C-alpha positions in Angstrom: -52.5 -63.9 -64.2 -51.3 -60.9 -62.6 -50.5 -62.2 -59.6 -48.6 -65.6 -60.6 -46.4 -63.3 -62.5 -45.2 -61.5 -59.6 -44.9 -64.4 -57.4 -42.8 -65.6 -59.8 -40.5 -62.9 -60.2 -40.4 -62.9 -55.9 -38.9 -65.5 -54.7 -39.3 -66.4 -50.7 -35.5 -65.6 -50.1 -35.8 -62.4 -51.5 -38.9 -61.6 -49.6 -37.4 -62.2 -47.0 -34.9 -60.0 -47.6 -36.6 -57.1 -48.2 -38.4 -57.6 -45.1 -35.5 -57.2 -42.9 -34.7 -53.8 -44.6 -37.3 -52.3 -44.4 -37.1 -53.7 -40.3 -33.9 -52.0 -40.1 -35.0 -49.1 -41.6 -37.4 -48.3 -39.4 -35.3 -49.0 -36.5 -32.9 -46.1 -37.8 -35.5 -43.7 -37.7 -36.5 -44.8 -34.3 -33.4 -44.4 -33.2 -32.4 -41.0 -35.2 -35.6 -39.0 -33.6 -34.1 -40.1 -29.9 -30.5 -38.9 -31.2 -30.5 -35.5 -33.2 -32.3 -33.5 -30.2 -29.1 -34.8 -27.8 -26.8 -34.1 -30.3 -28.0 -31.2 -31.3 -28.1 -30.0 -27.2 -24.7 -30.8 -26.0 -23.0 -29.7 -29.6 -24.0 -26.4 -28.8 -23.4 -26.5 -25.3 -19.6 -27.9 -25.4 -16.7 -26.2 -26.2 -14.9 -29.4 -26.5 -13.9 -30.3 -30.4 -13.2 -34.1 -29.4 -16.0 -36.7 -30.9 -19.4 -37.2 -32.4 -20.4 -34.4 -30.5 -17.9 -32.0 -31.0 -17.5 -32.5 -35.1 -21.0 -31.8 -35.0 -21.5 -28.2 -33.2 -18.5 -27.3 -35.6 -20.3 -28.3 -38.8 -23.6 -26.9 -37.9 -23.6 -23.0 -38.4 -23.9 -20.5 -34.7 -25.7 -17.3 -33.8 -23.8 -14.5 -34.3 -23.3 -12.2 -31.3 -22.7 -8.7 -31.8 -20.2 -7.4 -28.8 -20.9 -4.0 -27.1 -17.3 -1.3 -26.8 -17.5 -2.9 -23.4 -16.2 -6.1 -24.7 -14.0 -5.3 -27.0 -11.6 -3.8 -24.2 -8.9 -5.4 -22.8 -9.8 -7.2 -19.5 -7.7 -9.4 -17.1 -8.3 -12.9 -16.4 -10.4 -13.3 -13.2 -7.3 -14.6 -10.6 -9.3 -17.3 -7.9 -9.3 -16.1 -5.1 -7.2 -17.5 -1.7 -10.3 -17.9 0.4 -13.7 -18.4 -1.7 -15.8 -15.7 -0.4 -19.8 -17.8 -1.7 -18.7 -20.4 1.0 -19.0 -17.9 4.0 -22.5 -16.9 2.3 -23.6 -20.2 1.6 -23.6 -19.9 -2.2 -22.2 -22.6 -4.8 -18.6 -21.9 -5.4 -18.8 -22.8 -8.7 -21.2 -20.0 -10.2 -19.8 -17.7 -12.8 -18.7 -13.9 -12.1 -21.6 -12.9 -14.0 -23.8 -14.8 -11.7 -22.3 -13.4 -8.6 -22.8 -9.6 -9.5 -25.8 -7.5 -8.7 -26.7 -4.0 -9.1 -25.2 -1.0 -8.1 -26.4 1.2 -5.3 -26.9 5.0 -5.9 -28.2 6.0 -3.1 -26.6 5.6 1.3 -28.5 3.5 2.9 -27.4 5.6 6.1 -30.9 6.9 8.0 -30.2 10.4 9.5 -33.5 10.7 12.3 -33.0 14.4 12.7 -35.9 14.5 15.6 -34.2 12.4 18.1 -31.5 15.4 17.6 -33.8 17.6 19.3 -33.7 16.5 22.8 -29.9 15.5 22.9 -28.2 18.6 21.7 -26.1 20.4 24.0 -25.2 18.3 26.4 -21.4 17.6 25.4 -20.8 21.1 23.5 -21.4 19.5 19.9 -25.3 21.4 20.0 -23.9 23.5 16.5 -22.5 20.5 14.8 -25.7 18.9 15.4 -27.5 21.1 14.6 -26.1 21.8 11.1 -25.8 18.1 10.6 -29.9 18.2 10.8 -30.7 21.0 8.7 -28.1 19.8 5.6 -29.6 16.4 5.8 -33.4 17.8 5.6 -32.7 20.0 2.6 -30.7 17.6 1.1 -33.2 14.8 1.4 -36.0 17.6 -0.2 -33.1 18.2 -3.2 -33.0 14.9 -3.9 -36.6 13.9 -3.6 -37.6 16.5 -6.4 -34.3 15.4 -8.5 -35.6 11.7 -8.4 -39.3 13.0 -9.0 -37.4 15.0 -11.9 -38.7 18.4 -10.7 -35.4 19.2 -11.3 -34.4 19.3 -15.0 -31.3 20.7 -16.4 -32.3 23.4 -18.8 -30.9 23.9 -22.3 -27.3 25.9 -22.6 -28.0 29.3 -22.7 -25.2 29.7 -25.5 -24.7 27.0 -28.0 -21.7 24.6 -27.7 -19.3 26.7 -30.2 -18.7 29.7 -27.2 -15.8 31.5 -29.1 -17.6 34.5 -28.6 -17.1 34.2 -24.5 -13.3 33.7 -24.9 -12.1 36.8 -27.1 -8.4 37.1 -28.2 -7.3 39.8 -25.8 -8.0 41.6 -22.9 -7.3 45.3 -21.7 -8.1 46.5 -18.3 -6.8 50.0 -16.9 -6.1 50.2 -13.1 -9.6 51.1 -11.7 -11.2 48.3 -13.5 -8.7 45.7 -12.4 -9.1 46.7 -8.5 -13.2 46.7 -9.0 -12.5 43.0 -10.0 -11.0 42.8 -6.5 -7.9 42.3 -8.6 -8.2 39.6 -10.4 -8.2 39.6 -14.6 -10.5 36.7 -15.9 -9.0 34.0 -18.9 -12.1 32.6 -19.8 -10.3 29.4 -22.0 -7.3 30.0 -19.8 -4.2 30.1 -22.0 -2.2 28.5 -24.8 1.1 28.8 -26.7 2.6 32.2 -27.0 -0.2 34.0 -25.2 1.5 36.7 -22.8 0.6 39.0 -20.2 1.6 42.3 -19.6 1.3 44.2 -16.0 2.6 48.1 -15.9 2.7 49.1 -11.9 4.6 50.5 -9.3 6.1 49.0 -6.3 5.0 51.3 -2.7 7.5 52.0 -0.2 8.2 49.9 2.2 6.2 50.1 5.6 7.3 48.6 8.8 6.1 44.7 9.1 5.6 42.9 12.4 4.4 39.1 11.1 6.5 36.8 12.7 6.3 34.7 8.8 8.5 37.3 7.5 10.9 38.2 10.1 11.1 36.9 13.6 11.9 39.4 16.3 13.7 39.6 19.1 12.8 41.1 22.4 13.7 45.0 21.5 14.1 45.1 17.6 13.0 47.2 15.2 10.1 46.3 12.9 10.8 44.8 9.5 10.6 47.1 6.3 8.3 44.9 3.9 7.7 45.5 0.6 6.8 43.1 -2.2 3.7 41.9 -3.8 2.6 38.5 -6.0 1.8 37.6 -9.4 -0.4 34.7 -9.9 -2.2 32.8 -12.3 -4.8 30.4 -10.9 -7.7 28.0 -11.7 -10.6 29.7 -11.0 -12.9 27.0 -11.4 -12.6 25.8 -8.5 -14.8 24.2 -5.6 -16.6 26.1 -3.1 -14.7 26.5 0.6 -11.6 25.5 -1.1 -8.5 28.3 -2.4 -7.7 28.2 -6.1 -5.0 26.3 -7.3 -2.1 28.5 -7.9 -0.5 27.4 -11.5 2.4 30.3 -11.5 3.0 32.1 -8.1 5.5 35.0 -9.2 6.7 36.8 -5.5 9.1 39.7 -5.6 10.8 40.7 -2.5 12.4 44.5 -2.9 13.7 44.4 0.9 14.2 40.5 1.0 13.2 38.1 3.3 15.4 36.2 5.7 18.1 36.0 3.4 18.2 39.9 3.9 18.2 40.7 0.2 15.8 41.4 -2.9 14.7 38.2 -3.9 12.0 36.8 -6.4 10.3 33.7 -5.7 8.1 31.3 -7.8 6.2 28.3 -6.8 3.1 26.5 -7.6 0.2 25.0 -5.1 -2.4 22.5 -5.4 -5.0 22.4 -2.6 -2.5 24.4 -0.3 0.1 22.1 -0.8 3.2 24.2 -2.2 5.8 22.6 -4.3 9.1 23.2 -4.3 10.2 27.3 -4.8 12.5 28.3 -7.3 14.1 31.0 -5.4 16.6 33.8 -8.0 18.6 35.9 -5.5 20.8 37.8 -8.1 22.7 34.9 -8.8 22.7 33.6 -12.3 22.0 29.7 -12.7 24.6 27.2 -12.9 25.9 26.3 -16.2 25.1 22.8 -15.5 20.9 23.5 -15.0 18.6 22.8 -17.6 17.5 25.9 -19.2 13.8 26.8 -20.3 12.9 27.1 -24.0 17.1 27.9 -24.0 16.4 30.9 -21.3 18.3 30.8 -17.9 15.9 29.9 -14.9 17.4 33.2 -13.2 19.6 36.1 -14.8 22.3 37.6 -12.5 22.0 41.2 -10.9 24.1 43.5 -8.9 24.2 42.8 -5.3 25.0 44.6 -2.0 27.6 41.7 -1.5 29.1 41.5 -4.6 32.0 43.2 -5.3 30.3 44.2 -9.1 33.1 41.8 -10.6 32.9 38.1 -11.2 37.4 38.0 -10.4 39.6 39.7 -7.5 41.3 42.4 -8.3 44.4 40.3 -7.8 43.0 38.2 -10.8 42.1 40.9 -12.9 45.7 43.1 -12.6 47.0 39.6 -13.5 45.4 39.4 -16.7 46.0 42.6 -17.5 50.1 42.3 -16.9 50.3 39.3 -19.4 48.0 40.8 -21.7 44.7 39.0 -21.4 41.8 41.0 -21.8 38.8 40.9 -19.8 35.6 39.9 -20.8 32.9 42.2 -20.3 29.9 41.3 -19.0 26.8 43.6 -17.6 25.2 43.5 -14.7 21.7 44.9 -14.2 20.2 46.2 -11.2 16.9 44.3 -9.2 14.7 44.7 -11.5 11.7 46.6 -9.4 12.2 49.8 -7.3 9.9 51.2 -4.7 8.1 53.8 -6.2 9.5 53.5 -10.2 7.2 52.3 -12.8 8.1 48.7 -14.1 6.3 46.7 -17.1 6.3 43.0 -16.8 5.4 40.5 -19.6 4.6 36.7 -18.4 4.5 34.2 -21.9 3.7 31.4 -22.2 6.8 29.6 -24.0 7.2 25.5 -25.1 8.8 24.4 -21.9 7.4 26.9 -19.4 6.5 30.7 -18.6 9.3 33.6 -19.2 9.3 37.0 -17.2 10.5 40.2 -19.0 11.0 43.2 -17.0 11.2 46.7 -18.4 12.4 44.7 -22.0 15.1 42.3 -20.4 14.8 38.5 -19.5 14.5 38.0 -15.5 13.3 34.7 -14.8 11.9 31.7 -16.3 9.7 28.9 -14.8 9.2 25.3 -15.9 5.6 24.2 -16.2 5.0 21.7 -13.7 3.4 18.1 -14.2 -0.1 19.1 -11.9 -1.4 21.9 -14.5 -1.3 22.7 -18.3 -1.9 25.9 -20.1 -6.0 25.9 -20.4 -5.8 25.7 -16.4 -5.0 28.9 -15.7 -7.8 30.4 -16.3 -7.0 33.9 -14.0 -4.3 36.6 -13.3 -3.9 37.5 -9.6 -1.9 40.7 -8.6 -2.1 41.4 -4.5 0.2 43.6 -2.3 2.0 46.6 -1.9 1.6 47.4 -5.7 -0.3 49.7 -7.4 -1.4 48.5 -11.0 -2.0 50.8 -13.6 -3.0 48.3 -16.4 -3.2 44.9 -17.9 -3.1 43.6 -21.1 -3.6 39.8 -22.3 -3.2 39.0 -25.5 -2.8 36.2 -28.1 -5.6 34.0 -25.9 -7.1 30.7 -27.2 -10.5 32.1 -28.7 -12.2 28.3 -27.4 -11.5 26.4 -24.5 -10.4 22.8 -24.9 -13.4 21.7 -23.2 -16.1 22.4 -25.6 -14.1 20.1 -28.0 -15.4 16.9 -29.5 -12.9 14.9 -27.4 -14.7 15.4 -24.2 -17.5 12.7 -25.5 -14.3 10.3 -25.0 -14.8 10.7 -21.0 -18.3 8.8 -21.5 -16.4 5.5 -22.7 -17.9 2.2 -21.0 -14.3 1.6 -20.5 -14.5 3.8 -17.2 -17.5 1.7 -16.0 -17.3 0.4 -12.3 -18.1 -3.6 -12.2 -20.9 -4.8 -10.8 -21.3 -5.4 -6.7 -20.3 -8.8 -5.9 -22.7 -10.9 -3.8 -19.9 -12.5 -1.9 -17.5 -10.5 0.3 -14.5 -8.8 -0.7 -11.1 -8.1 1.0 -11.4 -4.2 0.9 -13.6 -1.5 -0.4 -12.9 1.8 -0.3 -14.8 4.9 0.3 -13.3 7.7 -1.9 -14.5 11.3 -0.9 -15.3 13.8 -3.1 -17.7 17.2 -3.9 -20.5 17.7 -6.4 -17.9 19.6 -9.1 -14.6 17.5 -8.6 -15.9 15.8 -11.6 -11.7 16.0 -13.2 -10.7 14.6 -9.8 -12.9 11.8 -10.2 -12.0 11.5 -14.2 -8.7 10.8 -12.9 -9.1 8.7 -10.2 -11.0 6.1 -13.2 -8.5 6.7 -15.1 -5.4 6.0 -12.8 -5.6 3.5 -9.5 -9.3 2.3 -9.7 -8.3 0.2 -13.4 -6.0 -2.1 -11.2 -7.0 -5.6 -11.7 -7.6 -6.1 -8.1 -10.6 -3.1 -8.6 -11.6 -4.9 -12.1 -11.6 -7.8 -11.0 -14.5 -6.9 -8.5 -12.0 -8.8 -5.2 -11.7 -4.7 -4.0 -14.3 -2.4 -4.5 -13.8 1.4 -4.8 -17.0 4.1 -4.9 -16.8 7.8 -4.5 -19.1 9.3 -1.7 -20.7 12.6 -3.1 -23.5 15.1 -1.2 -25.6 17.6 -2.6 -24.7 20.9 -4.1 -26.1 23.9 -3.0 -26.4 24.2 -7.0 -29.0 22.7 -8.5 -27.6 22.1 -12.0 -24.4 20.9 -10.4 -26.8 18.3 -8.6 -28.5 17.1 -12.2 -24.9 16.7 -13.5 -23.9 14.3 -10.1 -26.9 12.6 -11.0 -26.1 12.1 -14.4 -22.7 11.1 -13.6 -23.9 8.3 -11.4 -26.0 6.5 -13.4 -23.7 6.6 -16.1 -20.8 5.0 -14.4 -21.8 3.6 -11.5 -19.8 4.8 -8.9 -20.7 7.2 -6.9 -23.1 7.0 -3.5 -25.1 10.0 -3.3 -25.3 10.5 0.6 -28.4 12.9 0.4 -27.4 15.9 3.0 -26.2 19.4 1.6 -22.6 19.5 1.4 -20.6 21.6 3.8 -16.8 21.0 4.8 -17.6 20.5 8.4 -20.1 18.2 7.9 -17.6 15.6 5.7 -17.9 13.4 8.9 -21.4 11.9 7.7 -19.6 11.1 4.1 -17.0 9.1 6.8 -19.9 7.1 8.5 -21.7 6.5 5.2 -18.4 4.6 3.9 -18.4 2.7 6.7 -22.2 1.7 6.2 -21.9 0.7 2.5 -18.6 -1.0 3.4 -20.2 -3.5 6.0 -23.9 -3.6 4.5 -23.9 -3.5 1.2 -20.1 -4.5 0.2 -19.3 -6.9 3.4 -15.8 -6.0 3.4 -13.8 -7.3 5.7 -11.5 -4.3 5.4 -13.0 -0.4 5.3 -10.8 2.4 3.6 -11.3 5.8 3.7 -9.2 8.2 1.3 -10.1 11.7 -0.7 -10.3 12.4 -4.4 -6.9 13.8 -4.6 -5.2 10.7 -3.1 -3.6 8.2 -4.8 -3.9 4.5 -3.8 -1.4 1.6 -4.2 -4.1 -0.9 -4.0 -2.2 -4.1 -3.5 0.2 -2.1 -1.4 -2.7 -1.0 0.9 -4.0 -4.7 0.7 -0.7 -6.4 1.4 0.0 -3.8 5.0 -3.8 -4.7 6.0 -2.6 -8.6 5.5 0.2 -8.0 8.1 -1.7 -8.1 10.9 -2.6 -11.8 12.1 -6.3 -12.2 14.2 -9.6 -11.5 14.5 -9.5 -8.4 16.3 -9.7 -4.7 15.3 -7.6 -3.2 13.0 -6.3 0.6 12.7 -4.3 1.9 10.0 -2.5 4.8 8.6 -0.1 7.5 9.0 -1.3 8.1 13.0 -0.7 11.2 14.8 -0.1 10.7 18.9 -0.6 13.4 21.6 -2.0 16.2 18.8 -3.1 19.5 20.8 -6.4 21.3 18.9 -5.3 24.6 17.7 -7.3 27.0 19.6 -6.3 30.0 16.9 -5.8 30.2 13.0 -7.7 29.1 9.9 -7.9 25.3 11.8 -9.4 26.7 15.1 -11.2 24.6 17.2 -13.2 25.9 19.7 -13.6 24.5 23.9 -17.2 24.4 22.8 -15.9 22.1 20.1 -13.3 20.3 21.5 -13.1 20.3 25.6 -10.1 17.8 25.8 -6.1 19.4 26.2 -5.5 17.1 23.6 -7.2 14.7 20.2 -7.1 11.0 20.9 -4.3 8.9 18.5 -6.0 9.5 15.4 -4.7 8.8 11.7 -4.8 11.0 9.0 -7.4 11.8 6.7 -6.2 11.4 3.1 -6.0 7.7 3.5 -6.7 5.0 6.8 -7.9 1.7 6.7 -10.3 0.0 9.7 -11.0 -3.0 10.3 -15.2 -4.2 9.6 -16.0 -5.2 13.4 -15.0 -1.6 14.1 -17.5 0.3 10.8 -19.7 -2.2 12.7 -19.6 0.0 16.0 -19.5 3.4 14.2 -23.0 2.1 12.9 -24.6 0.6 15.2 -24.1 3.7 17.8 -24.9 6.0 15.6 -28.2 4.4 14.7 -28.7 4.0 18.6 -27.6 7.8 18.3 -24.7 7.7 20.5 -22.0 8.4 18.3 -20.2 11.4 18.9 -19.5 13.8 15.6 -16.6 16.0 15.1 -16.0 18.4 12.2 -12.7 16.6 11.7 -13.6 13.1 10.4 -10.1 11.8 10.9 -10.5 12.9 14.6 -13.4 11.8 14.8 -12.4 8.5 13.7 -9.7 8.5 16.2 -12.1 8.8 19.0 -14.6 6.3 17.5 -11.8 3.8 17.4 -10.8 4.7 21.0 -14.2 4.0 22.2 -14.5 0.5 20.6 -11.0 -0.1 22.0 -11.8 0.3 25.6 -13.6 -2.9 25.2 -12.2 -4.4 22.7 -8.8 -5.1 21.1 -7.8 -2.6 18.7 -4.1 -3.5 17.1 -3.0 0.3 16.1 -0.5 0.3 12.7 1.2 3.4 12.2 3.2 4.1 8.6 4.6 7.0 6.9 3.5 5.9 3.6 0.3 6.7 3.8 1.3 10.6 2.6 -0.5 13.2 4.7 1.1 15.7 2.6 2.6 14.7 -1.2 4.2 11.8 -2.2 7.5 9.8 -1.0 9.3 7.1 -2.4 7.7 3.4 -2.1 4.1 4.9 -1.0 1.1 3.5 -0.1 -0.9 6.6 -0.3 -0.1 10.3 -2.4 -2.2 12.8 -0.8 -2.7 16.8 -3.2 -2.3 14.9 -6.1 -4.0 17.1 -9.3 -5.7 15.0 -12.0 -2.8 15.3 -14.2 0.0 13.9 -11.5 -2.6 10.9 -10.6 -2.4 10.0 -14.5 1.4 10.7 -14.4 1.5 8.3 -11.6 -0.1 5.5 -12.8 1.6 5.5 -16.4 4.8 5.4 -14.4 3.5 2.7 -12.0 2.3 0.6 -15.0 5.7 1.1 -17.3 8.1 0.5 -14.5 6.5 -1.4 -12.3 7.8 0.4 -9.1 5.7 3.6 -7.5 7.4 7.3 -8.2 6.2 10.2 -7.5 5.3 13.0 -10.0 6.0 16.0 -8.2 6.5 18.8 -10.4 4.1 20.6 -10.2 
C-alpha cells in the first residue's frame, strides 16, 4: 500500500530528472577534488592578479612574514650585468641573487710553508725578511688557533660603562711631573667646547743650528741661530709604528725661519700628511678674510721692517695740516722673548682654537674636517722651552665613545653582502690594522655603500693580520663575524711584512671571488668605485694590465726613516711601480703572483708597492703588460676629479661621500 502511494507520487519523468541531477553533482565533486589543489598552488605562487587563479589567491589569507632590520633598509634595485657571469661558469642565467650568493670566507687561504725557507734564504740578500715572515707566520698561526678554540677570551671590563672617574674635570702638572711624563699631558676624554689649557714656560736662548731643513747654508756661511718650540694637540690612541695625528700644531719660531722674521706657524697632520699651514708673520689678517668666533686668525705685532705706523710720514703731516686726527693704534711686540716668562692659554671655541699669550689674543685656528674636539687626547710640548706648569680645565668628564650611540655602529645596514657565485668585475682588497676600527667604519659608511658594491658587482674586503695584544684580536674576530667584510691573514702584524697581505689579496681575488681585476688600497684611501672600474675598461684586450700612479726610474733611499740597505735592495733603481694607496692589476698577474709564491720563487721586499712592480716586471718578461699611469690615483691627499684620495681621516671619508652623493661629482674635504 505504501509502495503504491510512493510510486504514484514519483512519475517516471521526475525519477529520471533526479538521477541526472545526482550524476551532475557527482561529476562536479570529482572535478573540484582535482581543481582546488591546482588553484591553491598556482594562486599563491603567482604574482598575477588576472583571471580566476589571481582572484582566489587574493581572496584567501596569506601568511605574514616579519621583516628583519636589514630588510627594512632601502636597497637599490639589482641591475643587469652587461655580460652574464653565470654563463661562464655553466650556471643558470635565471637564478635569483639570493641563490647565487655564498657564505663569507673570514680567513685567508694563503698558505705559507715556512719550512721551505730554511734552506733557501741568503741567496739574494732577503734572508732577514724571510726569517721575519717565518716567525710572524708561526706565532700568528698559534694565536689564531687559540682564538678559534676559545682559549683566548675577552675578560670583563675592569670598569663599568660609566667611566667618569677616569676623566677629571681639570688636570694640573708642575714642570718636573710634565717632563717625567715625556712632556705629554694626557687628556683621557679629549676636549669639549670651552675647554682650556694653560702653559707657563720660558723660551730658551738661541743656539747654532746647521739643519738644512731650517736654512740652506752656503759654503763659508755661519750657522743659523735658532730658538723655537712646538705645542701640539695629539690623538694618542694610534696604531703601533705610526706617529699620532697632530690635531693642532702650534710652532713659534723666535728667530724666524726662511722668512728671516719671527713667525708662528699652525697646521694639522694626519698619517704624516700635513695640511696647508697658517702662518702669522706680524701682519693682521686681511679685512676680507673669515674670522674665527669673531677673532682674527693673525693679530699684528711690531716687525723690524715696519715703520711702526700704517701711514707714511708725508701722509701723517698732510692729515695734520687739514685737521684730520690720526686714529690711535697699539702695536704689540712678538709675544715670545728668549729668557722671558710667558703664560699661554689655548681654548676651544665654537669655530676653532684660540691662543692668548700674556692676556692678549694672538692667533685663532679654525677647526678642520679631519678631527673633532674629543680626538685631542694629549698635549705635547717640545723644543727650546722650559715648561714650568700645565693646567687643563673645563674638560669633559665622560668620553662620547662610552655613550649609547656607539651601539649604532653595529647596524645591519653596514654588513657586507655575501660573495656571488659568478665572476665579478673588480675585487678591492683594503689593507688595515687590527685596531683601525674607526677607519674601517668610515669606509663602511662611505664608499663601500656604492651601489656596485651593495649589488655585489664589485666586492670589497679588509685584510687584517693579528695584533700583538690578545684583546685586540678578540675584538677583531667579533667584528669580522658581525660585519662579514674582514679577511684575517693569520700572521703577527709587522710593517715590513705588509707584502704578505698584498699576496693574500691576490689569492682571495682570484680564488674566492674570481675577479677580472684586483685592486689594492689602504683603509685611509677613498675610492670612487665607478671611476676606477671605468678606467680599467678603457684597456681592450686580454693581456696583463697594471693601473695606478706609476713611478718610473725611482731610486732607493739609502738614509733617513725610509732607508733601504744594499743588502735589502742591491739594484740602483726600482722597477716601474704604482704607488701603494691604490692600484689595479689584471687577474692573470694575480694568478702568476700566487703561483710563484706557492712554488717558493716569489721575491719578497718590505715595500709592498715596489714588490708589486717587481712582480709585474717579471710577468712582463714573458707576457705583455699594459701600464696605465694616472695622477688621479693620488699618492698624497686629494685632487680635483680624483679616482682615489689618500691620507683621508675618518671624518673626511664621510664628508667626501656626502659631497659625492649630494653634488654628483667628486669634491675634496681638505680642511684638516
